[in-house]
Steps between C-alpha positions, in 0.01 A plus 500: 500500500622849414390665824281747314129569541309218332803270506557428869558162654288422807805569719565835331134600543524410868822702539335800330208484746740474793712788366196723453398430860846576635527835322140605559615785725707664225274432200349852501852647476591302188463644151292193403324229699397247237633146464720590202690749715536273802613209285791709373637510855444128550665406170798721586556286809404163353171497693678521835240690705740621769750642250228657284341659805831642618569638153160667457518652850842647417349634179221676691752645746714627212197666338425675830859617549530631144145642503432348160123525538507877547801601294294661224265691728778610739753604236561870469689627195818694566453875510694546177240291316208689652629842389583404140 
């Protein structure tokens, strides 16, 4: 099985369900919450739930530190650009 939506083995489907449950607290902070997105994290760690969870949590922390979700709304052009 490829580990993609529509082509999951029973074990992979079970791991996806477990993964979704384990990251339920951070789902609203993710750019996407659908199975396609979550499966990318699981495939990246060969469906190891612990490693995928650690990786996605680090990703969320990075997004918070870098303020990636508000970068466009918070950005102020340099004064030189505003006066041109």
